[in-house]
C-alpha positions in Angstrom: -25.9 -15.0 -40.4 -26.9 -18.5 -41.3 -24.5 -21.2 -40.2 -24.5 -25.0 -40.6 -24.6 -26.6 -37.1 -22.8 -29.7 -35.9 -25.0 -32.9 -36.2 -25.1 -35.0 -33.0 -25.4 -38.7 -33.3 -27.7 -40.9 -31.2 -26.0 -41.6 -27.9 -24.3 -38.2 -27.6 -24.5 -36.9 -24.1 -25.9 -33.5 -25.1 -29.0 -35.2 -26.5 -29.8 -36.5 -22.9 -29.9 -33.0 -21.5 -33.2 -31.4 -20.6 -33.9 -28.4 -22.8 -35.0 -25.0 -21.6 -38.5 -23.7 -22.1 -38.9 -21.7 -25.3 -40.6 -18.4 -24.3 -40.9 -16.6 -27.6 -40.8 -18.6 -30.9 -40.9 -15.4 -32.9 -37.8 -13.8 -31.3 -34.9 -13.0 -33.6 -32.6 -15.4 -31.8 -35.1 -18.3 -32.1 -35.7 -17.6 -35.8 -32.0 -17.5 -36.5 -31.6 -20.9 -34.8 -34.5 -22.3 -36.9 -32.9 -20.9 -40.1 -29.6 -22.6 -39.0 -31.3 -25.9 -38.4 -33.0 -25.8 -41.8 -29.7 -25.0 -43.5 -28.0 -27.9 -41.6 -30.7 -30.3 -42.7 -30.2 -29.3 -46.3 -26.4 -29.3 -46.1 -26.4 -32.8 -44.6 -29.3 -34.2 -46.6 -30.9 -35.0 -43.2 -28.1 -37.4 -42.3 -27.8 -38.1 -38.5 -30.1 -39.3 -35.9 -30.8 -35.9 -34.4 -29.9 -32.2 -34.7 -28.8 -30.3 -31.7 -26.8 -27.3 -30.9 -25.0 -26.1 -27.8 -26.6 -22.7 -28.2 -28.9 -21.4 -25.5 -31.8 -19.2 -26.4 
């Protein structure tokens, strides 16, 4: 199910964390995250310095 994600502002600690390597861009979980981020961009009109989630793939 698509869900609007929280938008993190520049300077937020989570944006300084090293991300994990994405193994399979075509996995269902990854595609759901991409759908959520697209929905978030549309819902916020792209407002914010960066988009980030606390979800791990």
